C-alpha angles and dihedrals in degrees: 000000000000107000092213091054090050091049091050090051092052092049091047091051091052093049099039119103120236107287090240097044094098088056097051108125122249128216136250090217110047112188125208113255115251117262115267116250094216108019092160095054107119088224093059110117112250090225089064090056100043092040089063096056110098100178134042126264116262092241134112111282111269137148107224125200129345129330091257098033115039148059142239130246122201096008121193125214123233103227108252091235129031138161092274107016143050125197117231131209093026092178090071093063091215101132092106129112149143110297089250090060094049092049092047094051092050090050093043094051090056093046092047091050090055095042099044103025090237117144086236146295133300108220121208129183120352113159138307118262091269098023114226129123117332128228091230142015112013143058091192129035087091104123104042098257100099129079136172119222119196120238087228121095113242109255116245091247137062111274118228120243089250092053091049090054100041114025117099129227121240119273103219096182120100120245093252090053091228098109143352120290107258091207092068107017112097139174085255090069091056091047093052094048091046091051089054093047092050091059102111095222095049110108102184143355119207119208138158110278090244089060091049089052091052092048091051091050098044107034113112133192117004109022103177092109090067089078089072094054108089129186114242137170114271114000091128093132102033143016123235119227119201122190127210121254110270111269113269094006105135094184091067116077110220125220119232111265116262115270116272119263134046095287089229100119135078090315085082094058094082092063092060098048118118094247090058098041094040108021117189115238115256114250088227125041111251116258109252114251112239111251120249115268127200088264089063093055128073110282091242089066090075089061090049090051096049101038120110116265118269128213120276137123136205090212 
């Protein structure tokens, strides 16, 4: 087994959110978090600070830092309802992103509706109003260039607030984890993921390895877009779209391009080994990783955190 691939798998497992995190229910009555006793303490976790910001910073739009270690200036909200999308889990207040992400999602939802025949997309977590580390659910999504899209077609009606907080997306992975579930997987799923991968500014799409296997098996015609689709732990209920850093923006730290090739060969084998599908419990509980502090983030993130709130609405 390729040692690099094994190492990447270990890192991915450490960074990945709980598989069910995206399906955690929201609330109809979100309450403000209590004030921090020592917000200026250098040891205060950055997620506690950014998680308490409910509006974007009044700064020019700019992703700052890396996808898993950064923040977002001048965020824009994706409207919670559009002609071909609806935002889920509104109580999380995570429908914020760089303007490029918002524009891309609006365009993608229309393209996916045409390609798959779905009424539209259900959009999950994007970023917080000022990006940064989140209190729950993600290691990335920090700079406004990541978004989760549910593997459930948008209904052809307006969902109620209660439905947006409590309904679950569709798990398209079979119980044995070796392939997709043929009872729920459809050509529409392939069409939606392909439409996202064919967006020029999309860098990567993360899916469960079983979904990658199905895409490799079923994709017809031009297959170059498959290189962007990468297997990742979890992602049974949604796929994760990641955009490239804006061209020429030196504040945004780019990720290395995906490896060349479709990614449909023996490199998929690792994800279906017994140690990945049925990992043995560790004899000792893993030592918790210290949370990121402001010192771990780009210095500009302090300005983002302390700037006055700008305009912007999720409605």
